C-alpha positions in Angstrom: -6.6 -9.1 -2.0 -8.9 -8.8 1.1 -11.6 -5.7 1.6 -9.4 -3.9 4.0 -6.1 -4.3 1.9 -7.5 -3.1 -1.1 -9.5 -0.1 0.8 -6.6 1.5 2.5 -5.0 0.9 -0.9 -7.2 3.8 -1.7 -5.6 6.1 -0.2 -2.1 6.9 -0.2 -2.5 9.2 -3.4 -4.0 11.1 -0.9 -1.6 11.2 1.6 1.3 12.5 -1.2 -1.4 14.8 -1.7 -1.3 16.6 1.5 2.3 16.1 2.0 2.9 17.9 -0.8 1.0 20.6 0.3 2.6 20.8 3.9 6.2 21.4 2.3 5.1 24.2 0.2 3.0 26.4 2.1 6.0 25.7 5.0 8.3 27.6 3.5 9.2 25.9 -0.5 11.3 23.4 1.0 13.2 25.4 3.7 16.3 23.0 4.5 16.6 23.5 7.9 12.8 23.0 8.7 11.7 20.5 11.0 9.8 16.8 10.4 7.7 17.6 13.4 6.8 21.3 12.1 6.3 19.6 8.4 3.9 17.6 9.8 2.2 19.6 12.4 1.9 21.9 8.8 0.8 18.7 7.0 -2.0 17.6 9.7 -3.5 21.3 9.3 -4.5 21.1 5.7 -6.1 17.2 6.5 -8.1 19.0 9.5 -9.5 21.0 6.4 -10.6 18.5 4.1 -14.2 17.8 4.9 -14.2 15.6 1.5 -12.8 15.1 -1.9 -12.7 12.9 -5.3 -11.1 12.6 -8.3 -10.4 10.3 -10.5 -6.6 8.5 -11.6 -5.7 6.8 -14.0 -2.1 4.6 -13.3 -0.4 2.8 -15.6 2.4 0.2 -14.9 5.7 -0.1 -16.8 6.7 -3.6 -15.9 8.4 -6.4 -17.3 7.6 -4.8 -20.8 3.9 -5.2 -20.4 1.5 -2.1 -19.7 -1.8 -2.1 -17.6 -3.7 0.5 -17.5 -6.5 1.3 -14.4 -8.4 4.0 -14.1 -10.8 4.3 -10.6 -13.2 7.3 -9.5 -12.9 7.9 -5.9 -14.8 10.4 -3.1 -14.4 10.5 -0.1 -16.4 12.2 3.1 -14.9 12.4 6.4 -15.3 11.3 8.8 -15.3 7.3 7.2 -17.3 7.9 3.9 -15.6 6.1 0.9 -16.9 5.3 -3.2 -14.3 4.0 -5.5 -15.2 2.6 -9.0 -12.5 0.6 -10.3 -12.1 -0.1 -14.5 -9.3 -2.0 -15.7 -8.0 -1.8 -19.0 -10.1 -3.9 -21.4 -12.8 -4.6 -19.1 -16.1 -3.1 -19.6 -17.4 -4.0 -16.2 -16.5 -2.2 -13.2 -15.2 -2.8 -9.1 -16.7 -1.5 -7.2 -16.2 -0.4 -3.0 -18.6 1.4 -0.9 -18.7 2.9 2.9 -21.1 4.7 4.3 -18.9 4.6 7.6 -20.2 1.3 9.3 -21.0 -1.1 6.0 -18.6 -1.5 3.9 -19.5 -3.0 0.3 -17.9 -4.1 -2.3 -19.0 -6.1 -5.8 -17.3 -8.1 -8.1 -18.4 -7.9 -11.4 -16.7 -10.8 -13.0 -18.8 -13.2 -10.6 -22.3 -11.0 -10.4 -21.7 -11.0 -6.2 -21.8 -9.0 -3.6 -19.7 -8.7 -0.3 -21.4 -7.0 2.8 -19.8 -6.2 6.1 -20.3 -4.2 8.7 -16.8 -2.2 10.2 -16.1 -2.7 13.8 -13.3 0.7 13.8 -14.1 2.3 10.4 -11.4 4.3 11.2 -8.6 2.1 10.7 -9.8 1.6 7.3 -8.3 5.1 6.5 -6.4 6.3 9.1 -2.7 7.1 8.8 0.7 8.1 10.3 1.6 10.9 8.6 4.0 12.3 11.1 6.2 8.9 10.5 5.3 9.5 6.7 6.9 12.8 6.6 9.8 11.8 8.2 10.2 9.0 5.9 10.7 11.4 3.6 12.5 14.2 4.8 15.0 11.5 6.4 15.3 10.0 3.6 15.1 11.5 0.5 16.4 14.5 -1.6 13.4 16.8 -2.9 14.1 19.2 -5.2 12.2 21.6 -7.1 13.3 21.1 -10.7 11.5 23.8 -13.0 8.0 24.9 -13.6 6.2 23.0 -16.2 2.4 22.9 -17.7 0.0 20.4 -17.0 -3.3 19.8 -19.2 -3.2 23.9 -19.6 -2.6 24.3 -15.7 1.0 25.9 -14.6 2.7 23.2 -11.8 6.4 22.8 -9.9 8.3 19.6 -10.4 9.1 17.8 -7.8 11.6 15.2 -8.1 12.6 12.7 -4.8 15.6 10.6 -4.8 16.8 8.8 -2.0 20.0 10.3 0.5 21.9 6.5 0.5 22.0 4.9 -2.7 22.6 1.2 -2.5 22.6 0.8 -6.6 19.6 -1.4 -5.8 16.3 0.0 -6.9 15.0 -2.4 -9.3 10.9 -0.3 -8.7 11.0 2.8 -7.2 14.3 5.1 -6.9 13.8 8.4 -8.0 10.3 9.9 -7.9 8.8 13.2 -10.2 5.7 14.2 -9.2 3.9 18.0 -10.8 2.0 20.5 -7.7 -0.7 22.2 -9.3 0.1 26.1 -8.5 -3.3 27.5 -7.7 -4.6 24.3 -5.3 -1.2 22.9 -4.5 -2.7 19.5 -5.4 -0.4 16.7 -7.6 -2.1 16.1 -10.9 0.8 13.8 -11.5 3.0 11.4 -10.4 5.8 9.0 -11.7 8.0 6.7 -9.9 11.8 5.3 -11.8 14.1 2.7 -11.0 17.8 2.6 -10.9 18.0 2.6 -14.3 16.2 5.4 -15.5 13.1 3.2 -16.4 9.3 4.7 -15.8 7.9 2.0 -13.6 4.3 4.2 -12.9 2.7 7.0 -14.0 -0.8 8.3 -12.0 -2.5 11.1 -14.1 -5.2 13.6 -11.4 -8.3 14.7 -13.2 -11.2 16.4 -11.7 -9.8 16.5 -8.4 -12.5 18.4 -6.0 -12.0 19.4 -2.7 -14.6 20.4 0.0 -16.8 20.4 -2.5 -20.2 19.2 0.2 -19.9 15.4 -1.2 -23.9 14.5 0.3 -24.4 11.2 2.1 -26.7 10.0 -0.7 -23.4 9.3 -2.8 -22.0 6.7 -0.3 -25.1 4.8 0.3 -24.5 1.6 -2.0 -27.3 0.1 -4.9 -27.1 -3.8 -5.1 -27.3 -4.4 -8.9 -30.0 -6.4 -10.7 -29.6 -10.7 -9.7 -26.2 -10.1 -7.6 -25.5 -12.9 -5.3 -25.2 -11.3 -1.5 -22.6 -12.9 0.7 -23.1 -10.8 3.9 -20.2 -11.5 6.1 -21.8 -9.9 9.6 -18.8 -7.7 11.8 -15.4 -8.3 10.2 -13.1 -7.2 13.3 -8.9 -6.4 12.4 -6.4 -9.5 13.7 -5.0 -8.8 17.3 -1.7 -8.4 18.2 -0.7 -11.9 19.9 2.7 -12.9 21.5 4.4 -15.5 18.9 3.5 -18.5 21.8 -0.5 -17.2 21.1 0.4 -17.7 17.7 1.5 -20.6 17.6 -1.7 -22.1 19.9 -4.4 -20.2 17.2 -2.2 -21.0 14.0 -2.7 -24.2 11.7 0.8 -24.7 10.9 3.9 -24.4 12.2 5.0 -20.9 12.1 9.1 -20.5 11.6 11.5 -18.0 13.0 14.9 -16.7 11.8 17.6 -17.4 13.6 19.0 -14.5 12.9 18.2 -11.1 13.6 20.6 -7.8 12.8 22.3 -6.2 16.1 18.7 -4.8 17.9 15.9 -6.4 16.2 13.7 -7.8 18.6 10.1 -10.0 18.1 7.7 -7.4 18.8 4.1 -9.0 17.6 2.1 -11.3 15.4 -0.8 -11.5 13.5 -2.7 -14.1 11.9 -5.2 -13.8 8.9 -7.4 -15.8 8.1 -9.5 -15.7 4.1 -12.3 -18.3 5.2 -15.0 -15.5 5.7 -14.1 -13.9 1.8 -12.8 -16.6 0.2 -14.5 -20.3 -1.5 -13.4 -23.4 -0.3 -10.8 -24.3 -2.6 -9.0 -21.1 -2.3 -9.1 -20.6 1.7 -5.5 -19.3 3.0 -3.8 -18.3 6.3 -1.2 -16.3 7.0 1.2 -15.5 10.1 3.0 -11.7 10.2 5.9 -11.9 12.6 6.8 -7.8 13.4 10.6 -7.8 14.6 11.3 -4.0 15.5 14.5 -1.9 16.6 13.9 1.6 17.6 11.2 2.6 14.2 12.9 -0.1 11.6 11.1 -2.6 11.5 11.4 -6.7 10.4 8.2 -8.5 8.6 7.9 -12.2 7.6 4.6 -13.2 6.3 4.1 -16.9 6.2 1.4 -17.8 4.2 -0.5 -21.4 3.5 -3.0 -22.0 1.0 -5.5 -24.7 0.3 -4.8 -24.0 -4.1 -0.7 -22.8 -4.4 -2.2 -22.0 -7.8 -1.6 -18.0 -7.5 -2.2 -14.7 -10.1 0.9 -13.0 -11.6 2.3 -10.4 -9.1 4.8 -7.7 -9.5 7.4 -10.3 -7.5 7.2 -12.1 -11.0 9.9 -8.9 -11.9 12.0 -9.4 -9.6 15.3 -10.7 -9.3 16.1 -14.6 -9.4 18.0 -15.4 -5.8 18.9 -18.6 -4.2 18.5 -18.8 -0.4 19.7 -22.3 0.0 19.9 -24.0 -2.0 15.8 -22.7 -3.1 14.6 -20.4 -5.6 13.6 -17.2 -4.9 12.4 -14.0 -5.8 13.7 -10.0 -4.6 12.9 -6.8 -5.0 14.4 -3.6 -3.9 11.7 -0.6 -3.7 13.7 2.1 -3.3 14.7 1.8 0.8 12.5 -1.2 1.4 13.2 -4.7 0.5 11.3 -7.9 -0.5 12.0 -11.3 -0.4 9.9 -14.1 -1.4 10.9 -17.5 -1.6 8.7 -21.6 -0.1 9.7 -24.1 2.2 7.1 -27.2 1.9 4.0 -26.0 1.9 4.6 -22.3 3.6 5.3 -19.6 1.3 7.3 -17.3 2.8 7.6 -12.7 2.6 10.4 -11.1 4.4 10.5 -7.3 4.0 12.4 -4.6 5.3 15.0 -1.5 4.8 18.2 -3.8 4.9 21.0 -4.3 3.0 20.4 -6.9 0.0 23.4 -9.2 2.2 21.4 -9.0 5.7 17.8 -9.3 3.4 19.7 -13.0 2.6 21.6 -13.5 6.1 18.2 -13.2 7.6 16.0 -15.6 5.5 19.2 -18.3 5.2 18.2 -18.8 8.8 15.2 -19.9 9.0 14.7 -23.4 8.2 11.7 -26.2 8.5 12.0 -27.4 12.2 12.7 -31.3 12.5 
C-alpha cells in the first residue's frame, strides 16, 4: 500500500463523526430532511473543527481470524496529521507524520524512513462530504435504536441498513454506531455481514476536539540508525484518455467489451510504485473509470515483478469462475468487488452493480490476440 493511500485511510472515522453530528444537529433524523440540508450542517460542523486527537482500537473478524490494531492519531488544519500504528503482537510502531509540506513514514521492521514532498497537501485529507451524506440517505435506512452506556458515558445507538437488500453482503450489511450524548462523537462502530456476524469493531478513546494542538507535534524525529529514502516531490497521477494511457503503460491495457446501459469511459490513471519499492517489488497499475451520472465502475489492472502477495481481505471472498478462470467475489453492502487474473495481469472490478452484471462485465474482458 502506498503512503498516500495509507494517509487517506486515516480519515474515514472522522467523516463518520461529522455525518453523525450533522444528522443529530439537523433534527435527529427527520425523514423529510434533504441531503443538501444535511451536507450543509455537516460542513458547518467540520468548518468549526480546528484540530482533533483520538486513539482507535480496531478489531476485524474474518474467516475465524481475529486481528487487532491500535492507532493514535492527531490532526490539525489545514493539512497536518500524525498517526502511530501498533499491530497486536508487535512491539514496534509504524509512524506517519505530515507537517503539511513533507510526509514522513517510518517502517520499524526495516528501520527505514521514507521522506516525500507533497505537491498538493490538501489532496491527502480532502473528502467529498456531500456525496458521502447523499449515499447514506439514498442507500440506507438510519434508525435510533436506544440509549446505552459505553464506558460510563450515555450514548445514542444508531443502526444503518441498506434500503435495497439483494441478500449478498459478505462484509458489511448492518452498521451500528454509538454516539456520545455530550460530545456528539461516535465512541463505538460495528459492522455486520448479511448473516449477522460481526466483521469489524472500532472503539474510539480519548477523543479531544479543538484543544490547540501545537505545530511541534507534527515535527518528525528520525529514529537512531534509520535508513532515509528521500523520494523528492510526489505528484498524484494525472487523468489520461485511454489512448494516452495505452502509450504510457508498460503492458497492454485490457478493456471490457460489455458495459451496462448508459456507462461510458471517463478517464484513466497510471500508478507506478518504483519510487517506493525495491527492484523485486515494483508494480504498475492502470485504473480505468467508467461513469453513468454519479455511478462509477472502476477497473484496476496491475502487473508486478514479484507475483507473490500477502493475504488480503479478498482471500475471505467467494470463489467464482470467470470464463473458466478462478477468481474471488465479495460484497460490501451496495459495493461489489471481483478479482481475477489474465496472464500476467491482476484485475479488480469495483462497482455498485448486481453480481450478475459484475460477472458479465468481467467475462467480456479478454487477452487480446
